[in-house]
Structures are given as C-alpha cells and as structure tokens.
Backbone as a ProteinNet text record, in pm:
[ID]
protein_1_A
[PRIMARY]
LGRRGWRVTAVAAAAPSGARAYSELPKELTPGPYPRTPAEWAAAAKKYNLRVEDYEPYPDDGMGYGDYPKLPDRSQQERDPYYNWDYTSHRRNHGEVVHWEFDMYLRSRVDTTPTMLPWHTMCKHLFGFLGFMLFMFGLGEMYPSYMPVGPKQYPYNNLYLEKGGDPSQEPPEVKNYEI
[TERTIARY]
-239.6	-176.3	-38.3	22.6	153.3	264.2	380.9	499.6	497.5	455.1	456.2	315.9	216.7	78.5	47.5	102.1	70.8	128.6	243.2	301.9	214.3	164.8	81.3	-46	-111	-234.2	-206.6	-91.6	-58.7	-35.4	32.7	56.1	-75.3	-161.5	-290	-377.9	-369.6	-450.6	-397.3	-265.5	-206.6	-214.9	-226.9	-231.5	-366.2	-369.9	-497.9	-589.2	-718.7	-813.7	-825.2	-797.5	-807.7	-678.4	-656.5	-535	-565	-680.3	-717.4	-648.3	-636.1	-562.5	-632.2	-764.4	-837.9	-929.3	-875.6	-960	-1000.3	-923.3	-954.5	-1020.3	-1149.2	-1221.3	-1259.9	-1271.3	-1320.6	-1464.7	-1502.2	-1634.5	-1747	-1731.3	-1839.2	-1851.8	-1750.2	-1756.7	-1786.1	-1799.2	-1833.2	-1978.2	-2007.8	-2143.3	-2248	-2357	-2471	-2572.7	-2692.8	-2795.7	-2840.2	-2894.2	-2939.6	-3050.8	-3042.3	-3146.1	-3276.8	-3385.5	-3517.5	-3604.1	-3595.4	-3680.6	-3600.3	-3668	-3595	-3511.9	-3556.6	-3478.8	-3349.2	-3357.9	-3236.7	-3143.7	-3203.4	-3126.3	-3047.2	-3112.4	-3046.2	-2939.5	-2966.2	-2868.2	-2744.9	-2764.7	-2650.9	-2569.9	-2637.5	-2565.7	-2482.1	-2537.4	-2463.1	-2345.5	-2365.2	-2259.2	-2136.9	-2160.3	-2049.1	-2011.4	-2063.8	-2027.2	-2064.5	-2183.4	-2233.1	-2366.7	-2401.5	-2533.9	-2634.6	-2757.8	-2861.2	-2880.9	-2866	-2882.3	-2769.2	-2650.1	-2534.7	-2523.5	-2597	-2584.3	-2665.6	-2600.6	-2668.5	-2596.8	-2665.1	-2598.6	-2594.9	-2512.6	-2510.7	-2645.4	-2687.3	-2817	-2815	-2930	-2942	-2959.9	-2848.4	-2854.3	-2790.8	-2766.9	-2712.8	-2561.5	-2492	-2346.1	-2282	-2360.2	-2307.7	-2255.1	-2292.5	-2247	-2321.9	-2444.3	-2522.8	-2550.9	-2522.7	-2550.8	-2427.8	-2323.6	-2202.6	-2233.5	-2185.6	-2221.8	-2154.1	-2230	-2176.6	-2113.8	-1981.3	-1908.1	-1878.8	-1852.4	-1822.3	-1692.7	-1687.3	-1568.5	-1465	-1392.2	-1287.7	-1158.9	-1049.9	-920.8	-867.7	-771.4	-711.3	-626.6	-589.3	-510.1	-590.2	-722.4	-808.2	-817.8	-787.5	-804.8	-695.9	-725.5	-637.2	-503.7	-391.9	-262.4	-212.7	-269.8	-222.3	-302.1	-404.7	-483.2	-402.2	-422.1	-349.4	-422	-396.6	-461.6	-402.7	-483.7	-431.9	-338.7	-374.3	-290.4	-255	-141	-106.1	-79.2	-27.2	1.7	-125.7	-236.2	-363	-459.8	-420.9	-504.9	-643.5	-644.5	-770.6	-753	-864	-864	-908.6	-875.7	-915.2	-1067.6	-1124.8	-1268.9	-1343.5	-1275.2	-1340.4	-1372.6	-1487.6	-1529.4	-1439	-1399.1	-1311.7	-1398.3	-1361.6	-1435.2	-1427.8	-1534.4	-1537.1	-1424.5	-1393.7	-1284.3	-1160.7	-1129.1	-1019.9	-888.3	-858.1	-729.5	-719.3	-831.8	-826.9	-801.7	-843	-832.5	-715.1	-613.2	-492.8	-422.8	-332.7	-264.6	-171.6	-128.3	-39.2	-115.8	-246.9	-327.3	-409.3	-539.7	-629	-633.6	-619.7	-630.5	-754.5	-854	-979.2	-983.1	-869.7	-864.7	-905.8	-991.1	-1029	-906.4	-901.9	-790.2	-810.7	-702	-710.9	-771.6	-757	-812.2	-920.3	-1018.3	-1118.6	-1055.4	-1121.1	-1068.5	-1052.5	-1148.8	-1141.1	-1025.9	-992.9	-879.8	-748.6	-735.9	-613.4	-597.7	-708.4	-701.2	-661.4	-717.4	-680.9	-532.3	-478.4	-335.7	-249.4	-285.2	-207.1	-208.7	-327.9	-335.9	-283.5	-293.2	-231.6	-80.4	-20.8	124.6	166.9	94	127.9	113.4	8.4	-9.7	102.2	141.4	252	381	409.2	531.6	528.1	413.7	402.5	423.5	367.4	388	535.9	604.7	747	830.8	798.8	872.3	850.6	728.2	700.7	774.9	778	853.1	1001.6	1053.8	1194.3	1226.5	1129.2	1150.6	1147.8	1060.5	1050.6	1170.7	1216.1	1328.2	1436.5	1518.5	1620.8	1726	1781.1	1883.6	2002.8	2119.6	2240.5	2339.9	2424.2	2531.3	2630.3	2678.4	2777.4	2907.9	2965.8	3087.5	3190.4	3310	3419.9	3498.5	3590	3670.8	3763.4	3791	3877.7	4017.7	4076.6	4210.6	4311.2	4420.4	4526.5	4658	4746.6	4878.8	4970.2	5089.3	5192.9	5141.7	5100.6	5053.4	4941.4	4846	4727.7	4765.7	4868.5	4918.8	4951.7	5021.2	5050.8	5127.6	5232.4	5313.1	5239.8	5167.1	5096.3	4982.6	4929.4	4820.8	4873.6	5003.9	5060.2	5110.3	5139.5	5191.5	5336	5377.7	5513.4	5608.8	5712.3	5802.1	5892.1	5908.4	5996.4	5925.3	5794.7	5720.8	5679.7	5657.9	5611.6	5462.7	5417.8	5274.6	5193.2	5066.4	4983.4	4960.3	4936.8	4916.2	4782.3	4788.6	4667	4645.1	4525.6	4493.8	4412.8	4469.4	4398.9	4359.5	4239.9	4188.9	4198.7	4234.7	4239.1	4114.5	4061.7	3942.8	3982.3
-4251	-4126.1	-4113	-4222.7	-4214.7	-4193.7	-4168	-4156.6	-4033.9	-3916.8	-3794.8	-3752.7	-3834.6	-3796.3	-3770.7	-3851	-3831	-3700.8	-3657.7	-3529.9	-3413.3	-3419.9	-3311.5	-3299.8	-3412.4	-3406.1	-3361.5	-3399.4	-3354.9	-3205	-3151.9	-3006.8	-2933.9	-2985.6	-2921.1	-2922.8	-3028.4	-3035.2	-2940.4	-2918.5	-2831.8	-2685.3	-2652.6	-2513.8	-2452.9	-2323.8	-2259.6	-2264	-2267.9	-2283.1	-2156.9	-2041.1	-1916.2	-1839.1	-1757.5	-1676.3	-1531.5	-1505.8	-1368.4	-1322.7	-1192.6	-1136.4	-1165.3	-1159.8	-1184.1	-1305.1	-1413.9	-1528.9	-1603.8	-1593	-1665	-1570.1	-1542.6	-1457.7	-1538.9	-1473.2	-1544.8	-1592	-1694.9	-1756.1	-1653.9	-1561.4	-1465.5	-1359.8	-1344.2	-1245.7	-1306.9	-1437.7	-1498.6	-1464.1	-1446.3	-1405.2	-1509.2	-1459.4	-1544.5	-1533.8	-1585.4	-1575.3	-1429.8	-1402.2	-1266.8	-1225.9	-1104.9	-1063	-1029	-1086.2	-1065	-972.1	-984.3	-904.3	-788.1	-685.6	-574.9	-620.4	-723	-773	-838.6	-916.4	-976.5	-868.7	-764.5	-652.5	-584.4	-558.2	-493.4	-585.3	-715.5	-809.7	-816.8	-813.8	-817.5	-688.5	-575.1	-447.8	-448	-501.7	-508.7	-605.8	-713.8	-813.6	-752.5	-660.6	-598.5	-462.1	-428.4	-306	-182.2	-185.2	-73.5	-26.6	99.3	148.5	90.5	77.2	19.4	107.6	241	332.1	315.4	278.4	263.2	123.5	30	-108.9	-132.6	-185.6	-227.2	-352.3	-466.4	-588.5	-592.6	-681.9	-705.1	-760.9	-738.5	-794.3	-947	-1003.6	-1149.3	-1205.9	-1212.6	-1258.8	-1396	-1466.4	-1601.2	-1607.7	-1496.8	-1496.6	-1540.3	-1553.1	-1603.7	-1498.6	-1371.4	-1267	-1271.6	-1321	-1332.6	-1197.5	-1184.7	-1058.9	-967.3	-997.1	-915.2	-774.2	-671.1	-533.6	-491.2	-416.2	-361.5	-226.4	-222.6	-101.1	-24.3	107	183.3	134.8	137.9	93.9	205.2	214.2	316.1	246.6	287.2	226.9	281.4	211.6	256.7	380.7	407.7	526.5	652.9	645.3	761.1	797.3	704.4	729.2	822.2	889.6	992.3	932	976.3	919.3	969.5	1079.7	1137.6	1091.3	1010.1	956.6	847.2	831.6	730.8	595.7	524.1	396.1	286.9	185.6	69.8	-11.8	-25	-92.6	10.1	74.1	185.6	140.9	21.6	-21.7	-45	-80.5	-101.2	14	111.5	226.2	180.7	98.1	53	33.9	32.8	14.5	-126.3	-166.8	-298.8	-305.9	-413.5	-432.8	-368.9	-298.3	-234.2	-339	-325.1	-421.5	-406.2	-517.9	-519.6	-532.4	-458.6	-466.6	-609.3	-653.4	-789.4	-809.4	-708.7	-713	-643.1	-671.2	-603.1	-611.5	-727.4	-745	-663	-619.8	-536.5	-389.8	-346.4	-206.3	-178.1	-264.2	-236.8	-113.8	-55.4	66	40.7	-83.5	-113.8	-156.1	-150.2	-197	-81.2	-96.3	2.7	127.9	242.6	370	440.8	457.8	522.6	669.2	726	866.5	952.5	1052.6	1138.5	1212.5	1226.9	1297.1	1447.9	1522.5	1667.5	1729.2	1661.9	1711.3	1615.7	1666.6	1576	1483.9	1371.2	1269.6	1324.7	1400.4	1451.1	1549.9	1626.1	1718.7	1642	1536.2	1455	1390.1	1341.5	1279.9	1382.4	1505.5	1609.4	1641.5	1651	1680.4	1567.2	1443.2	1328.5	1319.6	1323.2	1307.9	1430.9	1548.3	1667.2	1654.3	1607.7	1587.4	1481.5	1367.6	1262.5	1311.4	1389.8	1444.4	1540.1	1626.5	1719.1	1643	1538.1	1460.9	1388.7	1333.4	1269.3	1370.2	1490.4	1595.4	1631.1	1644.8	1680.6	1567.7	1443.4	1331.9	1328.4	1353.4	1357.8	1471.8	1587.5	1701.2	1670	1598.8	1560.5	1460	1374.7	1281.1	1352.2	1452.3	1523.3	1615.7	1682.4	1775.9	1734.3	1637.5	1591.3	1698.6	1697.8	1794.2	1715.8	1749.2	1680	1780.9	1736	1821.4	1846.8	1971	1996.4	1925.2	1862.7	1785.1	1834.3	1864	1903.4	1780.5	1797.3	1682.8	1638.9	1511.3	1454.5	1511.2	1552.2	1609.9	1507.1	1493.6	1401	1476.9	1426.1	1490	1452.1	1508.9	1477.5	1498.6	1621.1	1658.9	1567.9	1549.2	1469.1	1325.5	1271.6	1136	1114	1211	1207.7	1082.2	1050.1	932.8	803.4	800.3	679.1	643.6	743.7	718	691.9	675	640.6	758.1	871.1	987.2	966.2	1040.1	1029.3	1105.8	1037.2	1107	1210.2	1200	1295	1426.7	1430.9	1554.7	1618.4	1747.5	1822.9	1794.5	1761	1734.8	1862.8	1848.3	1968.4	2033.4	2161	2238.1	2200.1	2165.9	2130.9	2237.3	2293	2397	2333.6	2320.3	2270.8	2389.5	2381.8	2489.8	2451.3	2543.8	2523	2585	2516.2	2566.3	2621.7
277.2	312.9	251.1	220.7	156.5	257.4	206.2	290	380.4	326.9	407.1	448.7	423	447.9	593.8	685.8	827.9	878.3	822.8	865.7	823.1	701.6	651.1	732.2	763.8	842.2	985.3	1042.4	1178.3	1182.2	1081.6	1076.6	1054.4	968	941.8	1066	1146.4	1268.7	1375	1377.8	1479.3	1442.1	1312.7	1267.6	1304.1	1330.2	1359.6	1237.8	1263.6	1153.3	1069.8	1125.2	1050.5	1055.6	955.1	950.7	984.3	1039.1	1070	1198.1	1214.4	1326.7	1460.1	1465.2	1589.2	1570.9	1519.6	1492	1618.3	1724.4	1848.7	1949.2	1932	2025.8	2148.9	2263.4	2381	2358.8	2431.1	2413.5	2431.4	2527.8	2553.4	2443.9	2356.6	2250	2113	2105.3	1977.3	1943.1	1816.4	1779.2	1815.7	1871.1	1901.7	1790.2	1811.7	1707.8	1688.8	1572	1539.3	1635.6	1695.4	1791.8	1720.8	1772.1	1710.8	1796.1	1927.6	2016.1	2074	2125.7	2189.5	2310.2	2381.6	2495.9	2446.5	2338.5	2281.8	2225.4	2168	2112.9	2224.9	2338.6	2452.2	2512.4	2519.7	2574.6	2484.4	2353.6	2260.7	2269.7	2285.6	2299.9	2427.4	2536	2661	2649.3	2576	2557.2	2490.5	2395.3	2323.7	2379.1	2498.2	2568.8	2486.8	2426.7	2347	2402.7	2374.6	2409.9	2311.4	2353.2	2267	2143.9	2159.4	2046.1	1944.5	1991.9	1903	1842.7	1897.5	1852.8	1726.9	1624.6	1501.7	1451.3	1450.2	1403.1	1250.6	1199.5	1055.5	1013.1	889.6	847.1	850.9	880.3	889.1	748.2	673.5	534.8	517.1	625.7	617.1	608	627.9	620.6	752.4	858.7	984.1	1079.1	1057.9	1149.7	1282.6	1281.9	1405	1465.8	1598.2	1667.3	1674	1595.6	1601.6	1551.3	1620.3	1581.2	1451.6	1373.5	1249.5	1282.6	1282.3	1314.4	1186.4	1196.4	1074.4	1011.3	879.1	806.1	806.9	917.4	932.9	972.2	910.4	941.9	1073.7	1130	1255.2	1234.7	1110.7	1081.5	1109.3	1102	1126	1273.4	1361	1503.9	1556.9	1666.3	1722.4	1765.4	1707.3	1745.3	1880.4	1932.4	2056.9	2178.2	2156.1	2266	2335.8	2464.7	2541.5	2530.1	2420.6	2394.3	2482.4	2514.6	2587	2497.9	2371	2272.3	2165.5	2182.1	2093.8	1950.9	1931	1794.2	1714.3	1782.7	1713.4	1733.9	1816.5	1850.1	1895.1	1998.9	2056.8	2206.2	2278.1	2422.6	2457.2	2579.7	2628	2637.3	2590.7	2597	2481.7	2395.4	2281.7	2175.8	2113.9	2011.7	1889.7	1834.5	1718.1	1593.1	1490.1	1363.3	1308.3	1242.1	1186.7	1086.7	1008.9	912.1	969.5	1094.9	1164.8	1089.9	1034.5	967.9	839.9	784.8	665.4	700.3	818.9	857.2	949.9	950.1	1027.8	972	1050.9	1006	888.1	868.3	756.4	631.5	634	520.7	463.9	458.4	397.8	484.9	420.6	491.4	439	525	484.2	523.1	559	596.5	476.8	497.6	384.9	330.4	199.2	137.3	146.8	132.4	142.3	16.3	-96.2	-222	-271.1	-343.9	-400.6	-505.2	-527.3	-618.5	-760.1	-808	-945.8	-962.1	-858.8	-866.5	-872.9	-791.8	-797	-933.9	-992.1	-1124.6	-1230.1	-1221	-1317.8	-1309.5	-1188.8	-1173.1	-1228.3	-1196.7	-1243.6	-1396	-1455.6	-1600.6	-1673.2	-1610.8	-1670.2	-1675.1	-1567.5	-1565.1	-1666.5	-1669.9	-1765.9	-1910.5	-1938.7	-2072.5	-2110.5	-2016.1	-2042.5	-2071	-1992.1	-2013.5	-2147.8	-2185.4	-2316.6	-2429.1	-2414.6	-2514.1	-2525	-2411	-2414	-2473.2	-2444.1	-2504.1	-2655.2	-2699.9	-2843.2	-2911.1	-2846.1	-2899.2	-2907.7	-2808.5	-2809.3	-2918.5	-2953.2	-3062.3	-3197.8	-3210.9	-3338.5	-3360.3	-3255.4	-3265.2	-3165.5	-3202.6	-3107.6	-3083.1	-2966.7	-2926.9	-2874.6	-2925.3	-2883.5	-2829.3	-2740.9	-2689.7	-2802.6	-2820	-2924.3	-2891.8	-2995.9	-2977.7	-3078.6	-3030.3	-3119.4	-3161.6	-3257.5	-3298.7	-3185.8	-3183.6	-3080.7	-3096.5	-2985.9	-2987.8	-2939.3	-3012.7	-2976.4	-2961	-2877.2	-2865	-2981	-2982.8	-3082.3	-3224	-3252.9	-3386.5	-3434.9	-3348.7	-3381.3	-3417.7	-3351.8	-3374.3	-3522.6	-3577.9	-3721.5	-3760.5	-3688.8	-3723.1	-3690	-3579	-3537.1	-3633.3	-3701	-3796.1	-3936.8	-3950.1	-4079.8	-4160.8	-4096.7	-4168.8	-4213.6	-4316	-4370.5	-4279.6	-4220.6	-4129.2	-4199.1	-4330.9	-4400.4	-4427.9	-4418.6	-4443.7	-4312	-4317.9	-4201.3	-4181.4	-4057.1	-4035.2	-4051.9	-4088.5	-4101.7	-3965.6	-3968.3	-3844.4	-3782	-3654.9	-3580.5	-3475.4	-3475	-3378.9	-3266	-3146.1	-3027.9	-2942.1	-2891.8	-2809.7	-2662.3	-2581	-2437.2	-2373.1	-2277	-2210.2	-2075.3
[MASK]
+++++++++++++++++++++++++++++++++++++++++++++++++++++++++++++++++++++++++++++++++++++++++++++++++++++++++++++++++++++++++++++++++++++++++++++++++++++++++++++++++++++++++++++++++++

C-alpha cells in the first residue's frame, strides 16, 4: 500500500459509492426483479405509488433497472412553478417517484421545455445574422472607412522655435481652427 495507501483506501471506503443526487434510496424503493405476471405488475405499480395503467417499467435488457418505472423524460423546469410543492427547489412532492436519471433533469441542468419557435426557424435566424455580419465585415475590409483627421495643432506658432526654426526670421502663418 505504500506510505499513503491506507489513507486512500480509508477515504474510498468512507465515500459514498455513487455521486448521483438520489443514490441512497430506501430499501422499499430499490428496484426489484422485472415483473413478469400481471400480479407482479400490479404489486410493482403499488410499490411506486402509481396506477397500473400508468405503470410501465424499463425494458428488461440487462441494464439492471428491474421493476423501476419508466417516467417521461421531462425536466423539472417544465413543472408548474406556482404549484405548492413539498420540495419547491426540486418541484416534487413527498412520495413521488423520482426519475431514474434525476440528476440529469434538475432545474440547473437539461431543460426539455418546448421552445417558442421551431428549430429550423431559430437556425435560419442565427445563420442569417451570422451571414449578414460576415458580409458586413468583408465589405468593411474591401472599403475601409476612417475618421477624418486634421493636422496636429501646436501652440506658439506651431512650435516654430522648438522644431529648429530660425529665431531671426518671422515664422510662417499658421491657421488654427476653433471648434
């Protein structure tokens, strides 16, 4: 194990086995075997507080979902914000079945709320704007525009003496404009 090996194994043993938000389900809510008969189907629906008509488990494809109900893939952002939820931050009630991928559908993660505009319309607007901006940048490169600049104005006859002018001669007339 080396010098720090026992510390690493102690921390790994003390840390929770999963990093999911609802990884520690109560024993009665952990998934059981996949229901095969109508009686097992009804018992599983009752276990998860669902009607038999609403209960549909995940397919038995060996992924280990067992009898856990397959809930619709909807984020918590879609749920009514004005309803008096038991847990307002998660927009859920006590005893309500939690989605298997609960940590993915939190309000700070994936938002499955339908958009107000169709996807193709949003893409047309985005790419139209980007195309227009590229056209304008190209036009600006072909025909550059600069702010008009006048000659620099200096005091004392345009710094005639400071720039090496002859003090015995009269400096040339400098016309400064006032704004």
